[in-house]
N, C-alpha and C positions, 0 to 999 in steps of 0.2 A: 572824384577826389573829395576828401573830407573838408568841411568848413567849420569854423568856430561858431556854434549856434548859441551857446550859453552866454550869459551876461559877461561882458569883458571887464572883469574886475578881479584883482588878486589880493591876497592878504599882505599886509605890510608889517615888518618887524623893525624895531628901533635898535640902536647900538647896544642896548642893555639886554636884548633878546626877547623883549616883550612885544606882544601883538599891539599894533597901534593903528587900527583902522584898515581901510582898503585903498587900493590904487586903481583908478580907471585906466584901461588901455584903449587907445583909439582903434576903432574897427578897421580903418583904412590901412593900418599897419599890421595888426595882430588878428585880423579877421578875414584875411585873404584866402582864396582857394589855394590848396597846397599842391604844387607842381612837383611830384616826386621824381619825374624824369629829369627835370632841370636841376633839382637838388643833387641827384646822383652825378650829373655832369659837372656841376660846380665843385663838388667834393673831389671828384677825380682830377680835375684840372689843378686844384689847390695842392693836392697830395703829390701830383706829378712834378709840380714846380718846386717842391721841397726836396726832391731827390737830387743827389750828386752822383754822377756816373764817373768813377775814377779808374775803372778797369782799363789796363793799357797793355798792348802787345806791340812788337816791332816787326816791321816789314823786312824784306830781304835787303833793302837799302840801308837799314838801321842796325842790323845785327853785326857782330864782330866776325871777321873772317876774310880770307884772301879774295880779291876780285879777279884773280888770274883764272884762266880756263883750266879745269882740273886735269884734262888730258886732251890729246889732239882730236880733231873732229872725225877723221876717218881712219880706217885701218885697224881699229882695236876690236871690232866686233861687238862693242857695247853701245848703249844708247848715247845720243848726243847730249852733252851737258856743258853749260858755260860757267857756272859758279857754284862753289861749295855752300853758298848762302841761300841757294834756291830752296823753296818750301819743301821739296821732296826729300831733302836730307835732314838728318837729326841735327838740331842746333840751327837750322835755317830759319828764315823769316816765316811769319804767319800770314796767310792769305785772308783778307777781309776780317781780321780780328778786331776786337773792341778797342776803342781809343777814348780818352777823356773827352766828355762833351757836356754841353748844357742843353736841356730840353725845356723850353718855355712855351706853355700853352696860354692862350688868352680867351677871355669871355667878354663879349660886348657889355658896355656899361648898363644898358637896359636889362640885359639878362642877369647881370650881377644883382641889380636892384630887385628884380622879381624873385631871384633865388633867396635873397636875404629876407624878403617879406614872407616867402613860403616857409623858411626856417623859423622865423619868429611866430608865424601863425601855427606851425606844427607844435611849437612849445606851448602855446596858449591852449591848443586843442588837447594836449596831453596833460594840462595843468601842472606844468613844470616851470612856471614863472612866479617869482615871489618879489614883492616890493621891499625896499630898504630905505629907511629914513634917517636923517641926521648924520649921513656919511661924511659930510664936510667938516664935522667936528671930531672925526676920528683922531685918536692920539698917535697912531702909528705903531701901537703895541700889538704883538701877535695874540696875546692873551685876550684882548678886547675883541678882536675879529673872530677868534676861535669860538668865543662864547655865542656870538650872534649867528655864526655859521652852523653851530650845533643845533640851534633852534630852527633856523630858516631852511637849511638844506640837509640836515641829518647826516652829515658826513659824506654826502655824495659829491661827485665832481661838480664844481660850480664855476660859472663865469660871472663876475661882477662887472656890470656895465655902468660907467660913470658918464657924466655930461662932458667932462674934460679930464685930462691927465691929472691924477692925484697921487703924488709920490708917497704920501703918508700911508695911503691904502695899499699901494704896491709893496711898500716896506713891511706892512703888517701881515701880509698873506704870503710872502715869498718863501716862508718856511713851512707853510701848510700844504701838504700834498694834494694835488688835484684841484687847486684853486688858482684862478687867474683873474687879472683885472685888465679891462680894455676900455678906452673912451668910446663913446657912441660912434664917433666918426671913423673908427678903425675896425669895427666888428664886421664879420662876413659870415656867410652861410655855414662854412666849415667850422668856425669857432663856436657858433651857436649850437650846432648839432653835436659837436665834440663833447660838450658838457651836458650832464644830466639836468642840472638846475640853472636857471637864469635869474640872477639877482639884479633888479633894476631900481634905480633911483627915480624919483619924480622928474628931476632935471634931465636925466638921460632919456626918458620917454619924450619930453618936450623937444630935446635935441633931435631925436629920431623923427619926430613929426615934421620938423623943419627941413 
């Protein structure tokens, strides 16, 4: 499995879109061995838990129709039948058909943590992490964020990771396609891998370290 071998530092951009130094990434988070098998499992579990199974069919006890025996048991020369609602007849119930249900898979906390570290390390290995400074001073205007995103991520799908929830940043990017904002405490392997570029603030990196 690949490891991050190069120096763990990434370029940093300010809110004006200008380069403003580098951001050091802790190797214990961004330099781990990448477990591709666990990453695939984590993504599968996350995507499965997002699904809603709404397909529904009715059994013979739920469809409309008489419950009376359709003809006498003996003497007709025909097969024995008890109800017109039986699955063998047109308009009858469905046997073992789909019903609305919830499917929830879980991943142990330790595996979730390893999967997240693998995802972050994979981004570092592929050089898809960029630092962002001065985000706490964001005005909440889309124009401002669009300018820095053009420089930092070149229009690619981007996940901005903040140290805590920042409504002004969420408001600024909600009309920009492919851009999402999450606090460090809520990111997971799926969200990290889903986006091409990871924008991190220095405070977010410190929060991840804790």
